[in-house]
C-alpha positions as CSV (number, residue, x, y, z in Angstrom):
1,M,100.1,86.6,97.5
2,N,103.6,88.0,98.0
3,V,105.1,87.2,101.4
4,F,108.2,89.1,102.5
5,V,109.8,87.6,105.6
6,F,112.6,89.9,106.9
7,D,115.2,90.3,109.6
8,I,117.8,93.0,110.3
9,E,121.2,93.1,111.9
10,T,122.5,96.3,113.6
11,V,125.6,97.8,115.2
12,P,125.9,101.0,117.3
13,D,125.5,104.2,115.4
14,V,128.9,105.6,116.6
15,E,128.5,108.8,114.5
16,A,125.3,109.7,116.4
17,G,126.8,108.5,119.6
18,R,129.8,110.9,119.3
19,Q,127.4,113.8,118.7
20,I,124.9,113.0,121.4
21,F,127.3,112.0,124.1
22,E,130.2,114.3,123.1
23,L,132.7,111.6,122.4
24,Q,134.5,113.2,119.5
25,D,138.0,112.2,120.6
26,L,137.2,108.4,120.6
27,D,137.6,106.0,117.7
28,D,134.7,103.7,116.7
29,A,135.5,100.9,119.1
30,D,135.9,103.1,122.1
31,T,132.8,105.2,121.2
32,A,130.7,102.0,121.0
33,E,132.1,100.8,124.4
34,A,131.3,104.2,125.9
35,M,127.8,104.0,124.5
36,F,127.4,100.6,126.0
37,H,128.8,101.8,129.4
38,L,126.5,104.8,129.5
39,N,123.5,102.6,128.7
40,R,124.4,100.1,131.4
41,Q,124.5,102.9,133.9
42,K,121.2,104.4,132.8
43,K,119.2,101.2,132.1
44,G,121.2,98.3,133.4
45,T,121.7,96.8,129.9
46,E,124.0,97.3,127.0
47,F,121.1,97.1,124.5
48,L,121.0,100.6,123.0
49,P,117.8,102.6,122.2
50,H,116.3,101.9,118.8
51,Y,117.5,105.2,117.3
52,L,121.1,104.4,118.1
53,H,121.2,101.2,116.0
54,Q,122.8,101.3,112.5
55,V,121.5,98.8,110.1
56,V,124.2,96.7,108.5
57,A,122.2,93.9,106.9
58,I,118.6,93.2,105.9
59,S,117.9,89.6,104.9
60,A,114.7,88.2,103.4
61,V,112.7,85.2,102.3
62,F,110.4,86.2,99.5
63,R,107.5,83.8,98.6
64,S,105.6,84.6,95.4
65,R,103.7,82.4,93.0
66,D,105.6,79.2,92.6
67,R,109.0,80.3,93.9
68,V,110.8,81.1,97.1
69,K,114.0,83.1,97.4
70,V,116.4,83.9,100.3
71,W,119.0,86.7,100.1
72,S,120.4,89.8,101.7
73,L,119.4,93.2,100.2
74,G,122.0,95.0,98.3
75,D,125.7,94.3,98.0
76,E,128.2,94.0,100.8
77,D,129.5,97.5,100.1
78,F,126.1,99.2,100.0
79,S,125.5,102.0,102.4
80,E,122.9,101.8,105.2
81,K,120.7,104.3,103.2
82,E,120.9,102.1,100.1
83,I,120.0,98.9,102.0
84,I,117.0,100.6,103.7
85,Q,115.9,102.1,100.4
86,R,115.9,98.6,98.8
87,F,113.6,97.4,101.7
88,F,111.0,100.1,101.2
89,D,111.3,100.0,97.4
90,G,110.3,96.4,97.6
91,I,107.2,97.2,99.6
92,D,106.3,100.0,97.1
93,K,106.7,97.6,94.2
94,F,105.0,94.4,95.5
95,S,102.9,95.4,98.5
96,P,103.8,92.2,100.2
97,T,102.6,90.8,103.5
98,L,105.5,91.4,105.9
99,V,106.4,88.7,108.3
100,S,108.9,89.1,111.2
101,W,109.9,87.8,114.6
102,N,109.7,90.9,116.9
103,G,109.6,93.2,114.0
104,S,107.1,95.4,115.7
105,G,109.3,95.7,118.8
106,F,112.6,96.1,117.1
107,D,113.2,95.8,113.4
108,L,110.6,98.2,112.1
109,P,111.1,100.9,114.7
110,V,114.8,100.8,113.9
111,L,114.1,101.0,110.2
112,H,111.8,104.0,110.9
113,Y,114.5,106.0,112.7
114,R,117.1,105.1,110.1
115,A,114.9,106.0,107.2
116,L,114.1,109.3,109.0
117,K,117.9,110.0,109.3
118,H,118.6,109.2,105.7
119,G,115.5,110.7,104.1
120,V,114.4,107.4,102.7
121,A,110.9,107.7,101.0
122,A,108.4,104.9,101.7
123,P,105.0,106.1,100.6
124,Q,103.4,102.7,100.3
125,Y,104.6,101.6,103.7
126,W,103.3,104.7,105.5
127,D,100.0,104.9,103.6
128,M,97.0,104.7,105.9
129,G,94.4,105.5,103.3
130,E,95.7,108.8,102.0
131,I,97.0,107.3,98.8
132,D,95.0,104.0,98.5
133,Q,91.6,103.9,100.2
134,G,92.1,100.2,101.0
135,F,95.1,100.9,103.2
136,K,92.8,102.8,105.6
137,W,91.4,99.4,106.8
138,N,94.5,97.3,106.2
139,N,98.0,98.8,106.4
140,Y,101.5,98.2,107.7
141,I,101.3,100.6,110.6
142,S,98.3,99.5,112.7
143,R,99.0,96.7,115.1
144,Y,95.8,94.7,114.4
145,H,96.0,94.9,110.6
146,A,97.2,92.0,108.4
147,R,99.9,93.6,106.2
148,H,102.5,92.9,108.8
149,T,102.5,89.7,110.9
150,D,104.9,89.8,113.9
151,V,104.7,86.1,114.8
152,M,106.4,86.6,118.2
153,D,104.0,89.4,119.1
154,L,100.9,87.4,118.2
155,L,102.0,84.2,120.0
156,A,102.8,86.3,123.1
157,M,99.4,88.0,122.9
158,Y,101.1,91.4,122.7
159,T,102.7,91.1,126.2
160,G,106.4,91.1,126.7
161,R,106.1,88.7,129.6
162,A,105.4,85.9,127.1
163,N,108.0,86.8,124.4
164,A,110.4,84.0,123.3
165,P,113.8,83.9,121.5
166,L,113.5,82.9,117.8
167,D,116.3,80.3,118.1
168,H,114.6,78.5,121.0
169,I,111.2,78.3,119.2
170,A,112.9,77.3,115.9
171,T,114.9,74.5,117.7
172,M,111.8,73.4,119.6
173,L,110.0,73.0,116.2
174,G,112.8,71.0,114.7
175,F,114.5,73.8,112.7
176,P,118.2,74.7,112.9
177,G,118.0,77.7,115.2
178,K,121.2,79.7,115.7
179,M,124.1,79.1,113.3
180,G,127.6,80.3,113.9
181,M,126.9,83.8,115.4
182,S,124.6,85.6,117.7
183,G,123.3,89.2,117.8
184,A,125.8,90.0,120.6
185,K,128.7,89.1,118.3
186,V,127.6,91.3,115.3
187,W,129.5,94.3,116.5
188,D,132.8,92.3,116.8
189,A,132.2,90.9,113.3
190,Y,131.5,94.4,111.9
191,I,134.7,95.8,113.5
192,A,136.6,92.9,111.9
193,G,135.1,93.7,108.5
194,D,133.1,90.5,108.3
195,I,130.0,91.8,106.6
196,S,129.7,88.6,104.7
197,G,129.4,86.6,108.0
198,I,126.8,89.0,109.3
199,R,124.7,88.6,106.2
200,H,125.0,84.9,106.4
201,Y,123.9,84.9,110.0
202,C,121.0,87.2,109.2
203,E,119.9,84.9,106.4
204,S,119.8,81.9,108.8
205,D,117.7,83.9,111.1
206,V,115.2,84.8,108.4
207,L,115.0,81.2,107.3
208,N,114.1,80.2,110.8
209,T,111.5,83.0,110.9
210,Y,110.0,81.8,107.7
211,L,109.7,78.2,108.9
212,V,108.2,79.2,112.2
213,W,105.7,81.3,110.3
214,L,104.7,78.3,108.2
215,K,104.0,76.4,111.4
216,F,102.0,79.3,112.6
217,E,100.0,79.4,109.4
218,L,99.4,75.6,109.8
219,M,98.2,76.2,113.4
220,R,95.7,78.9,112.5
221,G,94.3,76.9,109.5
222,H,95.6,79.1,106.7
223,I,97.4,76.0,105.2
224,D,96.9,72.3,105.8
225,H,99.6,69.6,106.4
226,T,100.0,68.8,102.7
227,M,100.5,72.5,101.9
228,F,103.0,72.8,104.8
229,D,105.0,69.9,103.5
230,N,105.0,71.3,100.0
231,E,106.2,74.7,101.2
232,C,109.0,73.0,103.1
233,Q,110.0,70.9,100.1
234,L,110.1,73.9,97.8
235,L,112.4,75.7,100.3
236,K,114.6,72.6,100.6
237,E,115.0,72.4,96.8
238,N,116.0,76.1,96.7
239,L,118.6,75.6,99.4
240,A,119.9,72.4,97.8
241,S,120.4,74.3,94.5
242,S,122.3,77.1,96.2
243,E,126.1,77.5,95.9
244,A,126.2,79.3,99.3
245,E,127.8,77.0,101.9
246,H,125.8,78.6,104.8
247,L,122.6,77.8,103.1
248,K,123.7,74.2,102.4
249,T,124.6,73.9,106.1
250,F,121.2,75.2,107.1
251,L,119.6,72.5,104.9
252,H,121.9,69.8,106.4
253,L,121.0,70.8,110.0
254,W,117.3,71.0,109.1
255,E,117.2,67.6,107.6
256,G,119.4,66.1,110.3
257,S,117.0,67.4,113.0
258,N,114.1,65.5,111.4
259,H,115.7,62.1,111.8
């Protein structure tokens, strides 16, 4: 079975913000600040509506056969459309089981709006039996089907009152949790041109999601303790062989937390 664990990082869609809120005379930084201010006035929070988020990174852990891989989709200079097309092309090619933390509440709705904006085709993802009869009973869209597992949503029993931050749960379980950045700092990093730092942060988040999912699979009896240990060892070997410093740091923190 192919398992595709994913996480996205976003910044304000200042292009749409200028058009919607008539902010044509402002630069990107001031447009974003105006968007935050308007949202604070309207909803009491700076967190923008899903359709006003621009995707700047999608990171993944892909588990297939006897290998595991962690990376960010596309190159650092790829456009938002190209990154999102890579995401949906992977679904078309492999039909993987998607795994996320709050993917139903945030990541996937954002990807839907952005794919809509850019005209990204995703026939396999949206299929509910029109193309493949089997997708009528098990697809990516319906909440209670198995092609997408939102671990947070399941643990919280589909109620926001029981939602939990990924980094808190990861830390509680002995995994590294947050590393070097937070979602609130992504816009500042983007303005500074630090796409690499954003992608590294996103990869640490998706690694935490993958490890929490493994514990979830252990809890519900899909794997046993030996299989869990083997999966962790396979990932550790992958991280140890990587030349990326942030992945080596993740491994060091992970191993240190187990002592």
